[in-house]
KOLKEZA-559816 format. One line per 10 residues: number of its first residue (from 1); their letters; for each residue x negated, y negated, z of N, C-alpha, C. Coordinates in steps of 0.05 Angstrom, whole numbers, plus 5000, padded with zeros to 4 digits. Layout:
# KOLKEZA-559816
NUM> A> X Y Z X Y Z X Y Z ~ ...
END
This chain:
# KOLKEZA-559816
1> MGLIDIETFA> 4985 5023 4999 4999 4999 5000 4983 4976 4999 ~ 4988 4956 4983 4974 4932 4980 4977 4912 5003 ~ 4959 4892 5005 4961 4872 5023 4972 4846 5012 ~ 4990 4832 5030 5002 4807 5019 4988 4784 5038 ~ 4975 4766 5021 4962 4744 5035 4976 4718 5031 ~ 4983 4703 5050 4998 4680 5047 4975 4658 5049 ~ 4975 4638 5029 4958 4615 5031 4975 4591 5035 ~ 4969 4575 5056 4987 4553 5062 4974 4531 5073 ~ 4983 4509 5071 4969 4481 5079 4989 4468 5096 ~ 4979 4458 5120 4997 4443 5137 4985 4417 5152
11> TLDLVGQAPG> 4998 4401 5162 4990 4379 5178 4989 4390 5207 ~ 4977 4369 5226 4978 4377 5255 5005 4382 5265 ~ 5026 4369 5255 5055 4376 5263 5068 4396 5245 ~ 5049 4410 5232 5058 4435 5213 5078 4430 5192 ~ 5076 4401 5182 5091 4400 5156 5077 4411 5134 ~ 5091 4426 5117 5079 4442 5094 5089 4433 5069 ~ 5106 4412 5068 5121 4404 5044 5100 4388 5024 ~ 5102 4395 5000 5091 4378 4979 5061 4370 4982 ~ 5043 4389 4990 5017 4379 4993 5001 4369 4970 ~ 5010 4378 4947 4993 4378 4920 4998 4352 4906
21> GPDEDPEGFP> 5020 4339 4907 5025 4314 4890 5050 4304 4895 ~ 5052 4278 4888 5077 4264 4894 5104 4276 4881 ~ 5101 4289 4856 5123 4300 4846 5128 4327 4851 ~ 5114 4339 4871 5116 4367 4876 5144 4374 4885 ~ 5157 4358 4902 5181 4363 4916 5196 4339 4915 ~ 5212 4335 4897 5229 4310 4892 5255 4309 4912 ~ 5250 4309 4934 5274 4311 4953 5270 4284 4973 ~ 5261 4263 4963 5259 4237 4980 5234 4238 5001 ~ 5218 4261 4997 5194 4262 5016 5175 4242 5010 ~ 5167 4222 5029 5150 4200 5022 5121 4206 5021
31> FGGWQAPLID> 5112 4231 5028 5083 4235 5029 5075 4257 5011 ~ 5090 4262 4988 5077 4281 4971 5049 4275 4961 ~ 5036 4297 4962 5005 4294 4955 4988 4286 4981 ~ 4998 4291 5004 4981 4285 5029 4954 4301 5028 ~ 4952 4322 5018 4928 4341 5018 4907 4327 5003 ~ 4911 4316 4983 4891 4309 4964 4867 4288 4978 ~ 4875 4271 4991 4852 4258 5004 4834 4270 5024 ~ 4843 4294 5032 4828 4308 5055 4816 4332 5043 ~ 4815 4335 5016 4801 4358 5004 4771 4350 5003 ~ 4754 4368 5008 4723 4364 5004 4711 4391 4993
41> ETAGAQIDAS> 4685 4390 4990 4674 4413 4978 4679 4437 4994 ~ 4674 4435 5019 4678 4459 5036 4705 4470 5036 ~ 4725 4455 5038 4754 4466 5035 4760 4478 5007 ~ 4751 4463 4989 4753 4472 4961 4739 4500 4956 ~ 4715 4506 4969 4703 4530 4968 4716 4552 4981 ~ 4729 4542 5008 4743 4563 5021 4769 4572 5006 ~ 4784 4554 4991 4807 4559 4978 4799 4578 4955 ~ 4778 4573 4938 4771 4589 4918 4764 4616 4927 ~ 4749 4617 4948 4740 4644 4958 4765 4661 4970 ~ 4787 4650 4975 4807 4665 4983 4822 4680 4964
51> YAGTDALLLG> 4813 4673 4938 4828 4686 4914 4814 4715 4907 ~ 4791 4718 4920 4775 4743 4913 4789 4767 4916 ~ 4792 4783 4894 4806 4808 4897 4835 4807 4891 ~ 4844 4783 4884 4875 4779 4882 4884 4791 4853 ~ 4903 4809 4851 4911 4821 4830 4942 4817 4823 ~ 4956 4798 4836 4983 4789 4832 4990 4766 4847 ~ 5006 4748 4836 5016 4725 4848 5047 4730 4854 ~ 5053 4722 4880 5080 4719 4888 5088 4689 4893 ~ 5107 4681 4880 5111 4652 4880 5142 4644 4883 ~ 5148 4623 4896 5175 4610 4894 5180 4595 4868
61> RRTYDIFAAY> 5203 4591 4864 5214 4579 4839 5196 4553 4832 ~ 5198 4536 4852 5184 4508 4849 5155 4513 4841 ~ 5141 4526 4857 5112 4528 4854 5107 4543 4828 ~ 5122 4562 4820 5117 4577 4796 5121 4555 4771 ~ 5142 4539 4773 5143 4518 4751 5123 4501 4750 ~ 5112 4493 4772 5088 4474 4771 5063 4490 4761 ~ 5060 4514 4770 5036 4531 4758 5038 4534 4730 ~ 5064 4540 4722 5067 4549 4692 5063 4526 4674 ~ 5068 4502 4684 5065 4479 4666 5034 4473 4664 ~ 5019 4483 4683 4991 4474 4684 4968 4492 4679
71> WPHQKGGPDG> 4970 4515 4691 4948 4536 4688 4946 4546 4659 ~ 4965 4552 4645 4962 4563 4620 4944 4544 4601 ~ 4942 4516 4608 4930 4499 4588 4904 4494 4598 ~ 4890 4511 4620 4864 4504 4632 4841 4522 4624 ~ 4847 4539 4606 4825 4557 4599 4802 4540 4590 ~ 4777 4549 4599 4754 4534 4589 4749 4511 4602 ~ 4764 4499 4621 4763 4472 4634 4746 4478 4661 ~ 4746 4457 4674 4731 4459 4702 4742 4480 4719 ~ 4768 4487 4719 4778 4503 4735 4781 4533 4721 ~ 4765 4538 4704 4767 4560 4685 4767 4587 4701
81> GIADLFNSIP> 4753 4589 4724 4753 4614 4739 4782 4621 4751 ~ 4797 4599 4764 4821 4604 4776 4840 4607 4752 ~ 4838 4589 4730 4857 4592 4706 4857 4618 4697 ~ 4831 4630 4691 4830 4655 4678 4844 4676 4697 ~ 4840 4675 4724 4853 4695 4740 4883 4692 4740 ~ 4895 4668 4744 4922 4666 4745 4937 4672 4717 ~ 4919 4665 4695 4933 4672 4669 4932 4701 4662 ~ 4916 4717 4677 4911 4747 4670 4925 4769 4687 ~ 4935 4756 4709 4948 4776 4728 4979 4773 4730 ~ 4994 4791 4738 5022 4788 4741 5030 4766 4759
91> KYVASRGEPD> 5052 4753 4754 5068 4734 4768 5094 4746 4773 ~ 5102 4745 4800 5127 4752 4809 5141 4726 4821 ~ 5167 4720 4812 5179 4699 4819 5204 4701 4836 ~ 5209 4689 4859 5229 4692 4878 5247 4667 4869 ~ 5270 4671 4859 5289 4651 4852 5320 4662 4852 ~ 5338 4642 4859 5366 4653 4856 5375 4642 4829 ~ 5360 4626 4812 5367 4616 4787 5356 4635 4766 ~ 5350 4620 4742 5342 4634 4721 5317 4616 4708 ~ 5297 4621 4720 5268 4606 4710 5261 4617 4683 ~ 5248 4597 4670 5234 4602 4645 5208 4617 4651
101> LSWADSTLLG> 5210 4640 4640 5188 4661 4647 5170 4663 4623 ~ 5166 4643 4607 5148 4644 4585 5117 4645 4593 ~ 5110 4641 4615 5082 4645 4626 5077 4674 4622 ~ 5056 4683 4612 5050 4713 4606 5051 4726 4628 ~ 5061 4750 4630 5066 4770 4649 5078 4763 4674 ~ 5102 4746 4670 5120 4737 4694 5144 4753 4693 ~ 5151 4758 4722 5176 4775 4725 5191 4762 4745 ~ 5218 4762 4743 5237 4752 4759 5244 4772 4782 ~ 5245 4770 4808 5247 4789 4825 5278 4791 4831 ~ 5288 4814 4839 5318 4817 4844 5326 4804 4867
111> PDLPAAVREI> 5354 4806 4868 5365 4792 4895 5357 4803 4922 ~ 5352 4825 4923 5343 4837 4949 5311 4830 4952 ~ 5307 4807 4962 5279 4797 4963 5262 4818 4979 ~ 5269 4825 5006 5252 4842 5019 5242 4866 5004 ~ 5267 4882 4990 5260 4905 4978 5242 4903 4953 ~ 5247 4879 4939 5232 4873 4915 5202 4868 4923 ~ 5196 4856 4947 5170 4848 4954 5156 4877 4964 ~ 5174 4893 4980 5160 4921 4985 5154 4939 4960 ~ 5169 4934 4940 5164 4949 4915 5137 4941 4900 ~ 5134 4912 4899 5111 4905 4884 5083 4908 4903
121> RERHERIKVV> 5088 4909 4928 5068 4919 4945 5055 4946 4940 ~ 5073 4962 4927 5063 4991 4924 5051 4989 4900 ~ 5049 4968 4882 5036 4969 4854 5011 4950 4853 ~ 5006 4936 4875 4981 4920 4875 4966 4922 4898 ~ 4939 4917 4896 4920 4919 4923 4923 4894 4937 ~ 4924 4871 4923 4923 4845 4941 4942 4826 4922 ~ 4963 4817 4939 4983 4798 4929 4980 4770 4940 ~ 4979 4751 4927 4972 4725 4936 4998 4707 4935 ~ 5005 4694 4957 5027 4676 4958 5016 4648 4964 ~ 5021 4631 4944 5011 4604 4944 5036 4584 4946
131> GSLDLVQTLL> 5031 4563 4964 5054 4544 4963 5080 4556 4971 ~ 5101 4551 4957 5127 4568 4959 5136 4566 4989 ~ 5140 4544 5000 5147 4542 5030 5171 4558 5036 ~ 5190 4558 5022 5215 4570 5027 5211 4601 5027 ~ 5197 4611 5007 5192 4636 5004 5171 4648 5027 ~ 5154 4631 5037 5136 4637 5057 5152 4642 5082 ~ 5170 4622 5087 5187 4622 5111 5202 4650 5112 ~ 5213 4660 5091 5226 4685 5088 5208 4709 5095 ~ 5182 4706 5082 5162 4728 5085 5153 4729 5117 ~ 5151 4708 5128 5143 4703 5158 5168 4716 5175
141> REKLFDRLHL> 5192 4708 5166 5216 4719 5182 5219 4750 5181 ~ 5212 4755 5155 5215 4787 5153 5190 4804 5161 ~ 5167 4788 5167 5145 4802 5173 5131 4817 5149 ~ 5137 4805 5126 5128 4815 5103 5104 4803 5092 ~ 5082 4805 5109 5054 4797 5100 5036 4808 5118 ~ 5010 4808 5110 4987 4820 5125 4969 4798 5138 ~ 4964 4779 5117 4945 4756 5127 4954 4731 5121 ~ 4949 4712 5138 4956 4684 5136 4934 4665 5138 ~ 4927 4653 5114 4906 4636 5110 4917 4606 5116 ~ 4913 4592 5137 4925 4570 5143 4904 4545 5146
151> WVHPIVLGVG> 4907 4525 5128 4889 4501 5130 4903 4479 5144 ~ 4896 4474 5167 4909 4450 5182 4894 4425 5181 ~ 4905 4402 5171 4896 4379 5163 4900 4357 5186 ~ 4878 4341 5190 4880 4320 5210 4897 4298 5208 ~ 4921 4303 5200 4942 4281 5198 4969 4290 5211 ~ 4986 4271 5219 5011 4274 5228 5031 4260 5213 ~ 5051 4274 5203 5069 4258 5184 5097 4253 5196 ~ 5106 4267 5214 5131 4260 5228 5155 4270 5213 ~ 5154 4272 5187 5177 4280 5170 5169 4301 5152 ~ 5188 4314 5140 5181 4337 5120 5186 4365 5129
161> KKLFEDGAVP> 5190 4382 5111 5194 4413 5118 5170 4424 5130 ~ 5171 4438 5155 5154 4452 5166 5151 4478 5164 ~ 5126 4488 5166 5117 4516 5162 5136 4533 5176 ~ 5140 4530 5204 5157 4547 5220 5185 4526 5226 ~ 5205 4532 5211 5229 4522 5215 5248 4539 5233 ~ 5272 4530 5237 5292 4545 5254 5292 4572 5239 ~ 5297 4593 5254 5297 4621 5244 5274 4634 5246 ~ 5248 4623 5254 5224 4636 5256 5229 4659 5278 ~ 5212 4681 5272 5219 4703 5295 5192 4704 5309 ~ 5196 4715 5334 5169 4719 5352 5152 4737 5341
171> TNLTLLEPPA> 5126 4728 5335 5106 4745 5320 5080 4745 5333 ~ 5067 4767 5335 5037 4764 5344 5019 4763 5318 ~ 5001 4747 5323 4977 4748 5299 4952 4750 5313 ~ 4934 4758 5297 4906 4761 5310 4885 4744 5293 ~ 4867 4729 5305 4847 4715 5288 4827 4734 5279 ~ 4825 4733 5251 4806 4753 5237 4776 4743 5236 ~ 4772 4717 5240 4743 4707 5240 4746 4678 5253 ~ 4724 4669 5261 4722 4645 5275 4732 4620 5257 ~ 4744 4599 5266 4757 4576 5252 4734 4565 5239 ~ 4738 4556 5216 4718 4541 5200 4728 4511 5194
181> VSPKGTVHLR> 4713 4491 5201 4718 4465 5197 4704 4450 5177 ~ 4719 4436 5158 4708 4421 5136 4698 4393 5145 ~ 4683 4378 5127 4671 4353 5138 4695 4333 5142 ~ 4716 4335 5128 4738 4318 5131 4757 4326 5156 ~ 4752 4346 5169 4766 4354 5193 4787 4371 5188 ~ 4787 4386 5164 4808 4407 5162 4797 4432 5175 ~ 4817 4447 5187 4811 4474 5202 4820 4495 5185 ~ 4803 4513 5176 4813 4539 5163 4814 4563 5183 ~ 4840 4570 5185 4847 4593 5204 4855 4619 5189 ~ 4846 4642 5194 4855 4666 5180 4863 4685 5201
191> YGLADGTPAT> 4888 4693 5198 4903 4710 5219 4913 4733 5205 ~ 4913 4752 5218 4926 4778 5212 4954 4784 5228 ~ 4972 4796 5213 4996 4804 5227 4989 4827 5246 ~ 4998 4825 5273 4994 4843 5296 5018 4855 5304 ~ 5018 4878 5316 5042 4893 5327 5053 4878 5349 ~ 5078 4883 5353 5093 4875 5378 5102 4847 5376 ~ 5111 4837 5401 5118 4811 5402 5109 4797 5424 ~ 5106 4770 5422 5092 4758 5443 5098 4760 5472 ~ 5076 4766 5488 5081 4774 5518 5081 4748 5532 ~ 5091 4748 5556 5088 4726 5576 5073 4735 5601
201> GDMAAPERGP> 5065 4714 5616 5051 4719 5642 5054 4694 5658 ~ 5041 4695 5682 5041 4677 5702 5013 4664 5707 ~ 5007 4640 5698 4983 4628 5702 4971 4627 5728 ~ 4992 4627 5748 4987 4625 5780 4984 4652 5791 ~ 4983 4673 5776 4983 4697 5787 4955 4702 5807 ~ 4962 4720 5826 4940 4723 5848 4912 4729 5837 ~ 4911 4745 5814 4888 4754 5806 4870 4733 5791 ~ 4886 4707 5782 4875 4689 5769 4871 4666 5786 ~ 4887 4663 5803 4887 4638 5825 4899 4614 5811 ~ 4908 4593 5824 4918 4571 5814 4903 4556 5793
211> VD> 4913 4542 5773 4900 4527 5754 4898 4498 5761 ~ 4873 4489 5765 4870 4460 5772 4880 4442 5751
END
């Protein structure tokens, strides 16, 4: 069974809406493109490295449309490596509508999203989820992922769709490697899904003593 890797970008208040550009999410969100001023060589290299071994993309409708309008035209350009990868591997689209699937090797998933995701998990070694905030929230809620690559950026927006909205389920994660910080202050966190649900305890328990 393959692995599902979620790649997502968030602010300190965990807003994940429209990091890539002003027109990414036309819902009156005033901070579209908030990630661009915070990208540096370190963060860019981390993002590129996260695609190693990817053999399928799983995307929400809006992210798919943005990618399909851009990546097929980037062969031979400065992003040739990512473009060649994206253009050569299968793309699976989660949508309630009827998207234009003219980007090569694109497939619309069926209405039973959890079942469809489990099916493609049997076909691929490593499936990458990029952007696609609504889809990500569904995968988190259903615990249909294996690793979460989270880049936390040093800004607070106060408005916008958050990574964990109402309906998030209690989940344990384990840190896979030490956090990495870029020169502009972005923290890269790599988590793996862990068993069970969050435990509780008493910080003033006798074996610990009171916390000053």
